[in-house]
mmCIF file of the N, C-alpha and C atoms, coordinates in Angstrom:
data_MODEL
# 
_entry.id   MODEL 
# 
loop_
_atom_site.group_PDB 
_atom_site.id 
_atom_site.type_symbol 
_atom_site.label_atom_id 
_atom_site.label_alt_id 
_atom_site.label_comp_id 
_atom_site.label_asym_id 
_atom_site.label_entity_id 
_atom_site.label_seq_id 
_atom_site.pdbx_PDB_ins_code 
_atom_site.Cartn_x 
_atom_site.Cartn_y 
_atom_site.Cartn_z 
_atom_site.occupancy 
_atom_site.B_iso_or_equiv 
_atom_site.pdbx_formal_charge 
_atom_site.auth_seq_id 
_atom_site.auth_comp_id 
_atom_site.auth_asym_id 
_atom_site.auth_atom_id 
_atom_site.pdbx_PDB_model_num 
ATOM 1   N N  . UNK A 1 1  ? 17.259  -9.999  -33.447 1.00 0.00 ? 1  UNK A N  1 
ATOM 2   C CA . UNK A 1 1  ? 16.441  -9.998  -32.244 1.00 0.00 ? 1  UNK A CA 1 
ATOM 3   C C  . UNK A 1 1  ? 15.965  -11.428 -31.992 1.00 0.00 ? 1  UNK A C  1 
ATOM 4   N N  . UNK A 1 2  ? 16.084  -11.862 -30.754 1.00 0.00 ? 2  UNK A N  1 
ATOM 5   C CA . UNK A 1 2  ? 15.635  -13.214 -30.409 1.00 0.00 ? 2  UNK A CA 1 
ATOM 6   C C  . UNK A 1 2  ? 14.286  -13.162 -29.715 1.00 0.00 ? 2  UNK A C  1 
ATOM 7   N N  . UNK A 1 3  ? 13.581  -14.269 -29.767 1.00 0.00 ? 3  UNK A N  1 
ATOM 8   C CA . UNK A 1 3  ? 12.274  -14.361 -29.127 1.00 0.00 ? 3  UNK A CA 1 
ATOM 9   C C  . UNK A 1 3  ? 12.387  -14.454 -27.608 1.00 0.00 ? 3  UNK A C  1 
ATOM 10  N N  . UNK A 1 4  ? 13.572  -14.775 -27.106 1.00 0.00 ? 4  UNK A N  1 
ATOM 11  C CA . UNK A 1 4  ? 13.753  -15.023 -25.673 1.00 0.00 ? 4  UNK A CA 1 
ATOM 12  C C  . UNK A 1 4  ? 13.370  -13.825 -24.816 1.00 0.00 ? 4  UNK A C  1 
ATOM 13  N N  . UNK A 1 5  ? 13.591  -12.617 -25.298 1.00 0.00 ? 5  UNK A N  1 
ATOM 14  C CA . UNK A 1 5  ? 13.297  -11.444 -24.471 1.00 0.00 ? 5  UNK A CA 1 
ATOM 15  C C  . UNK A 1 5  ? 11.958  -10.786 -24.799 1.00 0.00 ? 5  UNK A C  1 
ATOM 16  N N  . UNK A 1 6  ? 11.223  -11.350 -25.734 1.00 0.00 ? 6  UNK A N  1 
ATOM 17  C CA . UNK A 1 6  ? 9.914   -10.807 -26.083 1.00 0.00 ? 6  UNK A CA 1 
ATOM 18  C C  . UNK A 1 6  ? 8.851   -11.342 -25.136 1.00 0.00 ? 6  UNK A C  1 
ATOM 19  N N  . UNK A 1 7  ? 7.949   -10.464 -24.739 1.00 0.00 ? 7  UNK A N  1 
ATOM 20  C CA . UNK A 1 7  ? 6.851   -10.869 -23.864 1.00 0.00 ? 7  UNK A CA 1 
ATOM 21  C C  . UNK A 1 7  ? 5.683   -11.332 -24.720 1.00 0.00 ? 7  UNK A C  1 
ATOM 22  N N  . UNK A 1 8  ? 4.875   -12.198 -24.150 1.00 0.00 ? 8  UNK A N  1 
ATOM 23  C CA . UNK A 1 8  ? 3.664   -12.624 -24.842 1.00 0.00 ? 8  UNK A CA 1 
ATOM 24  C C  . UNK A 1 8  ? 2.638   -11.493 -24.792 1.00 0.00 ? 8  UNK A C  1 
ATOM 25  N N  . UNK A 1 9  ? 1.668   -11.557 -25.677 1.00 0.00 ? 9  UNK A N  1 
ATOM 26  C CA . UNK A 1 9  ? 0.600   -10.556 -25.682 1.00 0.00 ? 9  UNK A CA 1 
ATOM 27  C C  . UNK A 1 9  ? -0.131  -10.568 -24.348 1.00 0.00 ? 9  UNK A C  1 
ATOM 28  N N  . UNK A 1 10 ? -0.341  -11.745 -23.786 1.00 0.00 ? 10 UNK A N  1 
ATOM 29  C CA . UNK A 1 10 ? -1.017  -11.857 -22.497 1.00 0.00 ? 10 UNK A CA 1 
ATOM 30  C C  . UNK A 1 10 ? -0.232  -11.123 -21.411 1.00 0.00 ? 10 UNK A C  1 
ATOM 31  N N  . UNK A 1 11 ? 1.094   -11.265 -21.404 1.00 0.00 ? 11 UNK A N  1 
ATOM 32  C CA . UNK A 1 11 ? 1.925   -10.576 -20.412 1.00 0.00 ? 11 UNK A CA 1 
ATOM 33  C C  . UNK A 1 11 ? 1.857   -9.063  -20.596 1.00 0.00 ? 11 UNK A C  1 
ATOM 34  N N  . UNK A 1 12 ? 1.897   -8.618  -21.841 1.00 0.00 ? 12 UNK A N  1 
ATOM 35  C CA . UNK A 1 12 ? 1.839   -7.183  -22.128 1.00 0.00 ? 12 UNK A CA 1 
ATOM 36  C C  . UNK A 1 12 ? 0.492   -6.613  -21.700 1.00 0.00 ? 12 UNK A C  1 
ATOM 37  N N  . UNK A 1 13 ? -0.599  -7.326  -22.028 1.00 0.00 ? 13 UNK A N  1 
ATOM 38  C CA . UNK A 1 13 ? -1.931  -6.860  -21.642 1.00 0.00 ? 13 UNK A CA 1 
ATOM 39  C C  . UNK A 1 13 ? -2.074  -6.804  -20.122 1.00 0.00 ? 13 UNK A C  1 
ATOM 40  N N  . UNK A 1 14 ? -1.573  -7.826  -19.424 1.00 0.00 ? 14 UNK A N  1 
ATOM 41  C CA . UNK A 1 14 ? -1.651  -7.864  -17.962 1.00 0.00 ? 14 UNK A CA 1 
ATOM 42  C C  . UNK A 1 14 ? -0.904  -6.674  -17.355 1.00 0.00 ? 14 UNK A C  1 
ATOM 43  N N  . UNK A 1 15 ? 0.295   -6.420  -17.825 1.00 0.00 ? 15 UNK A N  1 
ATOM 44  C CA . UNK A 1 15 ? 1.093   -5.302  -17.307 1.00 0.00 ? 15 UNK A CA 1 
ATOM 45  C C  . UNK A 1 15 ? 0.416   -3.967  -17.583 1.00 0.00 ? 15 UNK A C  1 
ATOM 46  N N  . UNK A 1 16 ? -0.182  -3.816  -18.780 1.00 0.00 ? 16 UNK A N  1 
ATOM 47  C CA . UNK A 1 16 ? -0.842  -2.563  -19.117 1.00 0.00 ? 16 UNK A CA 1 
ATOM 48  C C  . UNK A 1 16 ? -2.078  -2.346  -18.246 1.00 0.00 ? 16 UNK A C  1 
ATOM 49  N N  . UNK A 1 17 ? -2.856  -3.389  -18.041 1.00 0.00 ? 17 UNK A N  1 
ATOM 50  C CA . UNK A 1 17 ? -4.029  -3.282  -17.172 1.00 0.00 ? 17 UNK A CA 1 
ATOM 51  C C  . UNK A 1 17 ? -3.601  -2.896  -15.757 1.00 0.00 ? 17 UNK A C  1 
ATOM 52  N N  . UNK A 1 18 ? -2.545  -3.514  -15.251 1.00 0.00 ? 18 UNK A N  1 
ATOM 53  C CA . UNK A 1 18 ? -2.042  -3.157  -13.917 1.00 0.00 ? 18 UNK A CA 1 
ATOM 54  C C  . UNK A 1 18 ? -1.622  -1.695  -13.857 1.00 0.00 ? 18 UNK A C  1 
ATOM 55  N N  . UNK A 1 19 ? -0.960  -1.225  -14.899 1.00 0.00 ? 19 UNK A N  1 
ATOM 56  C CA . UNK A 1 19 ? -0.516  0.175   -14.944 1.00 0.00 ? 19 UNK A CA 1 
ATOM 57  C C  . UNK A 1 19 ? -1.714  1.120   -14.906 1.00 0.00 ? 19 UNK A C  1 
ATOM 58  N N  . UNK A 1 20 ? -2.745  0.806   -15.693 1.00 0.00 ? 20 UNK A N  1 
ATOM 59  C CA . UNK A 1 20 ? -3.947  1.643   -15.724 1.00 0.00 ? 20 UNK A CA 1 
ATOM 60  C C  . UNK A 1 20 ? -4.668  1.587   -14.378 1.00 0.00 ? 20 UNK A C  1 
ATOM 61  N N  . UNK A 1 21 ? -4.738  0.420   -13.767 1.00 0.00 ? 21 UNK A N  1 
ATOM 62  C CA . UNK A 1 21 ? -5.373  0.305   -12.448 1.00 0.00 ? 21 UNK A CA 1 
ATOM 63  C C  . UNK A 1 21 ? -4.634  1.151   -11.408 1.00 0.00 ? 21 UNK A C  1 
ATOM 64  N N  . UNK A 1 22 ? -3.321  1.116   -11.440 1.00 0.00 ? 22 UNK A N  1 
ATOM 65  C CA . UNK A 1 22 ? -2.550  1.927   -10.500 1.00 0.00 ? 22 UNK A CA 1 
ATOM 66  C C  . UNK A 1 22 ? -2.767  3.410   -10.773 1.00 0.00 ? 22 UNK A C  1 
ATOM 67  N N  . UNK A 1 23 ? -2.781  3.782   -12.040 1.00 0.00 ? 23 UNK A N  1 
ATOM 68  C CA . UNK A 1 23 ? -2.992  5.186   -12.417 1.00 0.00 ? 23 UNK A CA 1 
ATOM 69  C C  . UNK A 1 23 ? -4.372  5.676   -11.964 1.00 0.00 ? 23 UNK A C  1 
ATOM 70  N N  . UNK A 1 24 ? -5.363  4.791   -12.009 1.00 0.00 ? 24 UNK A N  1 
ATOM 71  C CA . UNK A 1 24 ? -6.730  5.156   -11.625 1.00 0.00 ? 24 UNK A CA 1 
ATOM 72  C C  . UNK A 1 24 ? -7.002  4.889   -10.144 1.00 0.00 ? 24 UNK A C  1 
ATOM 73  N N  . UNK A 1 25 ? -5.947  4.564   -9.405  1.00 0.00 ? 25 UNK A N  1 
ATOM 74  C CA . UNK A 1 25 ? -6.067  4.238   -7.977  1.00 0.00 ? 25 UNK A CA 1 
ATOM 75  C C  . UNK A 1 25 ? -7.042  3.091   -7.747  1.00 0.00 ? 25 UNK A C  1 
ATOM 76  N N  . UNK A 1 26 ? -7.003  2.114   -8.626  1.00 0.00 ? 26 UNK A N  1 
ATOM 77  C CA . UNK A 1 26 ? -7.798  0.890   -8.552  1.00 0.00 ? 26 UNK A CA 1 
ATOM 78  C C  . UNK A 1 26 ? -9.308  1.147   -8.601  1.00 0.00 ? 26 UNK A C  1 
ATOM 79  N N  . UNK A 1 27 ? -9.691  2.253   -9.236  1.00 0.00 ? 27 UNK A N  1 
ATOM 80  C CA . UNK A 1 27 ? -11.103 2.553   -9.477  1.00 0.00 ? 27 UNK A CA 1 
ATOM 81  C C  . UNK A 1 27 ? -11.480 1.832   -10.774 1.00 0.00 ? 27 UNK A C  1 
ATOM 82  N N  . UNK A 1 28 ? -12.213 0.727   -10.655 1.00 0.00 ? 28 UNK A N  1 
ATOM 83  C CA . UNK A 1 28 ? -12.514 -0.103  -11.822 1.00 0.00 ? 28 UNK A CA 1 
ATOM 84  C C  . UNK A 1 28 ? -13.313 0.635   -12.880 1.00 0.00 ? 28 UNK A C  1 
ATOM 85  N N  . UNK A 1 29 ? -14.216 1.487   -12.463 1.00 0.00 ? 29 UNK A N  1 
ATOM 86  C CA . UNK A 1 29 ? -15.014 2.252   -13.426 1.00 0.00 ? 29 UNK A CA 1 
ATOM 87  C C  . UNK A 1 29 ? -14.123 3.195   -14.226 1.00 0.00 ? 29 UNK A C  1 
ATOM 88  N N  . UNK A 1 30 ? -13.258 3.902   -13.523 1.00 0.00 ? 30 UNK A N  1 
ATOM 89  C CA . UNK A 1 30 ? -12.329 4.829   -14.193 1.00 0.00 ? 30 UNK A CA 1 
ATOM 90  C C  . UNK A 1 30 ? -11.343 4.064   -15.078 1.00 0.00 ? 30 UNK A C  1 
ATOM 91  N N  . UNK A 1 31 ? -10.815 2.960   -14.580 1.00 0.00 ? 31 UNK A N  1 
ATOM 92  C CA . UNK A 1 31 ? -9.865  2.160   -15.356 1.00 0.00 ? 31 UNK A CA 1 
ATOM 93  C C  . UNK A 1 31 ? -10.518 1.639   -16.632 1.00 0.00 ? 31 UNK A C  1 
ATOM 94  N N  . UNK A 1 32 ? -11.762 1.187   -16.534 1.00 0.00 ? 32 UNK A N  1 
ATOM 95  C CA . UNK A 1 32 ? -12.443 0.673   -17.726 1.00 0.00 ? 32 UNK A CA 1 
ATOM 96  C C  . UNK A 1 32 ? -12.658 1.798   -18.739 1.00 0.00 ? 32 UNK A C  1 
ATOM 97  N N  . UNK A 1 33 ? -12.920 3.011   -18.257 1.00 0.00 ? 33 UNK A N  1 
ATOM 98  C CA . UNK A 1 33 ? -13.062 4.157   -19.169 1.00 0.00 ? 33 UNK A CA 1 
ATOM 99  C C  . UNK A 1 33 ? -11.739 4.455   -19.868 1.00 0.00 ? 33 UNK A C  1 
ATOM 100 N N  . UNK A 1 34 ? -10.645 4.433   -19.102 1.00 0.00 ? 34 UNK A N  1 
ATOM 101 C CA . UNK A 1 34 ? -9.329  4.693   -19.690 1.00 0.00 ? 34 UNK A CA 1 
ATOM 102 C C  . UNK A 1 34 ? -8.948  3.624   -20.712 1.00 0.00 ? 34 UNK A C  1 
ATOM 103 N N  . UNK A 1 35 ? -9.329  2.383   -20.432 1.00 0.00 ? 35 UNK A N  1 
ATOM 104 C CA . UNK A 1 35 ? -9.028  1.277   -21.337 1.00 0.00 ? 35 UNK A CA 1 
ATOM 105 C C  . UNK A 1 35 ? -10.011 1.194   -22.504 1.00 0.00 ? 35 UNK A C  1 
ATOM 106 N N  . UNK A 1 36 ? -11.104 1.975   -22.405 1.00 0.00 ? 36 UNK A N  1 
ATOM 107 C CA . UNK A 1 36 ? -12.170 1.969   -23.409 1.00 0.00 ? 36 UNK A CA 1 
ATOM 108 C C  . UNK A 1 36 ? -12.788 0.581   -23.579 1.00 0.00 ? 36 UNK A C  1 
ATOM 109 N N  . UNK A 1 37 ? -13.038 -0.057  -22.419 1.00 0.00 ? 37 UNK A N  1 
ATOM 110 C CA . UNK A 1 37 ? -13.734 -1.343  -22.383 1.00 0.00 ? 37 UNK A CA 1 
ATOM 111 C C  . UNK A 1 37 ? -14.800 -1.263  -21.294 1.00 0.00 ? 37 UNK A C  1 
ATOM 112 N N  . UNK A 1 38 ? -15.727 -2.181  -21.305 1.00 0.00 ? 38 UNK A N  1 
ATOM 113 C CA . UNK A 1 38 ? -16.759 -2.190  -20.264 1.00 0.00 ? 38 UNK A CA 1 
ATOM 114 C C  . UNK A 1 38 ? -16.150 -2.651  -18.939 1.00 0.00 ? 38 UNK A C  1 
ATOM 115 N N  . UNK A 1 39 ? -16.779 -2.274  -17.855 1.00 0.00 ? 39 UNK A N  1 
ATOM 116 C CA . UNK A 1 39 ? -16.280 -2.698  -16.541 1.00 0.00 ? 39 UNK A CA 1 
ATOM 117 C C  . UNK A 1 39 ? -16.415 -4.210  -16.375 1.00 0.00 ? 39 UNK A C  1 
ATOM 118 N N  . UNK A 1 40 ? -17.419 -4.823  -17.012 1.00 0.00 ? 40 UNK A N  1 
ATOM 119 C CA . UNK A 1 40 ? -17.548 -6.285  -16.922 1.00 0.00 ? 40 UNK A CA 1 
ATOM 120 C C  . UNK A 1 40 ? -16.408 -6.982  -17.666 1.00 0.00 ? 40 UNK A C  1 
ATOM 121 N N  . UNK A 1 41 ? -15.980 -6.429  -18.792 1.00 0.00 ? 41 UNK A N  1 
ATOM 122 C CA . UNK A 1 41 ? -14.841 -7.003  -19.511 1.00 0.00 ? 41 UNK A CA 1 
ATOM 123 C C  . UNK A 1 41 ? -13.560 -6.813  -18.697 1.00 0.00 ? 41 UNK A C  1 
ATOM 124 N N  . UNK A 1 42 ? -13.414 -5.682  -18.044 1.00 0.00 ? 42 UNK A N  1 
ATOM 125 C CA . UNK A 1 42 ? -12.244 -5.467  -17.185 1.00 0.00 ? 42 UNK A CA 1 
ATOM 126 C C  . UNK A 1 42 ? -12.221 -6.505  -16.069 1.00 0.00 ? 42 UNK A C  1 
ATOM 127 N N  . UNK A 1 43 ? -13.359 -6.752  -15.435 1.00 0.00 ? 43 UNK A N  1 
ATOM 128 C CA . UNK A 1 43 ? -13.419 -7.758  -14.376 1.00 0.00 ? 43 UNK A CA 1 
ATOM 129 C C  . UNK A 1 43 ? -13.057 -9.147  -14.904 1.00 0.00 ? 43 UNK A C  1 
ATOM 130 N N  . UNK A 1 44 ? -13.493 -9.450  -16.125 1.00 0.00 ? 44 UNK A N  1 
ATOM 131 C CA . UNK A 1 44 ? -13.149 -10.729 -16.751 1.00 0.00 ? 44 UNK A CA 1 
ATOM 132 C C  . UNK A 1 44 ? -11.632 -10.830 -16.968 1.00 0.00 ? 44 UNK A C  1 
ATOM 133 N N  . UNK A 1 45 ? -11.025 -9.735  -17.415 1.00 0.00 ? 45 UNK A N  1 
ATOM 134 C CA . UNK A 1 45 ? -9.566  -9.710  -17.593 1.00 0.00 ? 45 UNK A CA 1 
ATOM 135 C C  . UNK A 1 45 ? -8.852  -9.887  -16.245 1.00 0.00 ? 45 UNK A C  1 
ATOM 136 N N  . UNK A 1 46 ? -9.374  -9.278  -15.192 1.00 0.00 ? 46 UNK A N  1 
ATOM 137 C CA . UNK A 1 46 ? -8.757  -9.422  -13.870 1.00 0.00 ? 46 UNK A CA 1 
ATOM 138 C C  . UNK A 1 46 ? -8.731  -10.893 -13.472 1.00 0.00 ? 46 UNK A C  1 
ATOM 139 N N  . UNK A 1 47 ? -9.836  -11.589 -13.677 1.00 0.00 ? 47 UNK A N  1 
ATOM 140 C CA . UNK A 1 47 ? -9.878  -13.025 -13.366 1.00 0.00 ? 47 UNK A CA 1 
ATOM 141 C C  . UNK A 1 47 ? -8.919  -13.804 -14.260 1.00 0.00 ? 47 UNK A C  1 
ATOM 142 N N  . UNK A 1 48 ? -8.965  -13.516 -15.556 1.00 0.00 ? 48 UNK A N  1 
ATOM 143 C CA . UNK A 1 48 ? -8.140  -14.242 -16.524 1.00 0.00 ? 48 UNK A CA 1 
ATOM 144 C C  . UNK A 1 48 ? -6.650  -14.079 -16.242 1.00 0.00 ? 48 UNK A C  1 
ATOM 145 N N  . UNK A 1 49 ? -6.233  -12.873 -15.847 1.00 0.00 ? 49 UNK A N  1 
ATOM 146 C CA . UNK A 1 49 ? -4.818  -12.596 -15.620 1.00 0.00 ? 49 UNK A CA 1 
ATOM 147 C C  . UNK A 1 49 ? -4.410  -12.750 -14.161 1.00 0.00 ? 49 UNK A C  1 
ATOM 148 N N  . UNK A 1 50 ? -5.333  -13.173 -13.306 1.00 0.00 ? 50 UNK A N  1 
ATOM 149 C CA . UNK A 1 50 ? -5.006  -13.400 -11.900 1.00 0.00 ? 50 UNK A CA 1 
ATOM 150 C C  . UNK A 1 50 ? -4.682  -12.139 -11.129 1.00 0.00 ? 50 UNK A C  1 
ATOM 151 N N  . UNK A 1 51 ? -5.313  -11.031 -11.510 1.00 0.00 ? 51 UNK A N  1 
ATOM 152 C CA . UNK A 1 51 ? -5.079  -9.753  -10.836 1.00 0.00 ? 51 UNK A CA 1 
ATOM 153 C C  . UNK A 1 51 ? -6.076  -9.625  -9.693  1.00 0.00 ? 51 UNK A C  1 
ATOM 154 N N  . UNK A 1 52 ? -5.565  -9.454  -8.492  1.00 0.00 ? 52 UNK A N  1 
ATOM 155 C CA . UNK A 1 52 ? -6.406  -9.302  -7.304  1.00 0.00 ? 52 UNK A CA 1 
ATOM 156 C C  . UNK A 1 52 ? -6.487  -7.832  -6.915  1.00 0.00 ? 52 UNK A C  1 
ATOM 157 N N  . UNK A 1 53 ? -7.687  -7.383  -6.558  1.00 0.00 ? 53 UNK A N  1 
ATOM 158 C CA . UNK A 1 53 ? -7.839  -6.021  -6.070  1.00 0.00 ? 53 UNK A CA 1 
ATOM 159 C C  . UNK A 1 53 ? -7.207  -5.902  -4.691  1.00 0.00 ? 53 UNK A C  1 
ATOM 160 N N  . UNK A 1 54 ? -6.535  -4.791  -4.425  1.00 0.00 ? 54 UNK A N  1 
ATOM 161 C CA . UNK A 1 54 ? -5.957  -4.622  -3.088  1.00 0.00 ? 54 UNK A CA 1 
ATOM 162 C C  . UNK A 1 54 ? -7.079  -4.456  -2.061  1.00 0.00 ? 54 UNK A C  1 
ATOM 163 N N  . UNK A 1 55 ? -6.818  -4.848  -0.817  1.00 0.00 ? 55 UNK A N  1 
ATOM 164 C CA . UNK A 1 55 ? -7.852  -4.668  0.212   1.00 0.00 ? 55 UNK A CA 1 
ATOM 165 C C  . UNK A 1 55 ? -8.158  -3.197  0.414   1.00 0.00 ? 55 UNK A C  1 
ATOM 166 N N  . UNK A 1 56 ? -9.417  -2.912  0.655   1.00 0.00 ? 56 UNK A N  1 
ATOM 167 C CA . UNK A 1 56 ? -9.816  -1.525  0.932   1.00 0.00 ? 56 UNK A CA 1 
ATOM 168 C C  . UNK A 1 56 ? -9.348  -1.102  2.300   1.00 0.00 ? 56 UNK A C  1 
ATOM 169 N N  . UNK A 1 57 ? -8.955  0.159   2.393   1.00 0.00 ? 57 UNK A N  1 
ATOM 170 C CA . UNK A 1 57 ? -8.529  0.707   3.679   1.00 0.00 ? 57 UNK A CA 1 
ATOM 171 C C  . UNK A 1 57 ? -9.776  1.041   4.482   1.00 0.00 ? 57 UNK A C  1 
ATOM 172 N N  . UNK A 1 58 ? -10.033 0.279   5.543   1.00 0.00 ? 58 UNK A N  1 
ATOM 173 C CA . UNK A 1 58 ? -11.252 0.456   6.341   1.00 0.00 ? 58 UNK A CA 1 
ATOM 174 C C  . UNK A 1 58 ? -11.245 1.768   7.125   1.00 0.00 ? 58 UNK A C  1 
ATOM 175 N N  . UNK A 1 59 ? -10.087 2.379   7.273   1.00 0.00 ? 59 UNK A N  1 
ATOM 176 C CA . UNK A 1 59 ? -9.977  3.628   8.007   1.00 0.00 ? 59 UNK A CA 1 
ATOM 177 C C  . UNK A 1 59 ? -10.403 4.840   7.208   1.00 0.00 ? 59 UNK A C  1 
ATOM 178 N N  . UNK A 1 60 ? -10.570 4.669   5.883   1.00 0.00 ? 60 UNK A N  1 
ATOM 179 C CA . UNK A 1 60 ? -10.932 5.790   5.021   1.00 0.00 ? 60 UNK A CA 1 
ATOM 180 C C  . UNK A 1 60 ? -12.430 5.797   4.748   1.00 0.00 ? 60 UNK A C  1 
ATOM 181 N N  . UNK A 1 61 ? -12.950 7.029   4.536   1.00 0.00 ? 61 UNK A N  1 
ATOM 182 C CA . UNK A 1 61 ? -14.257 7.322   4.072   1.00 0.00 ? 61 UNK A CA 1 
ATOM 183 C C  . UNK A 1 61 ? -15.376 6.538   4.502   1.00 0.00 ? 61 UNK A C  1 
# 
């Protein structure tokens, strides 16, 4: 096995956080519960990994 196809831990964490955010429909509180971390730590990870929240749909609710 070569290192060329292995992802860094940062890449794996970023992808997993994105997956959980999509699964939780970008509900940060729910995503932080699923990840078993505080919502403030999740927000810190979003900044660190350059993850932007999608714009809210103004037509809903």
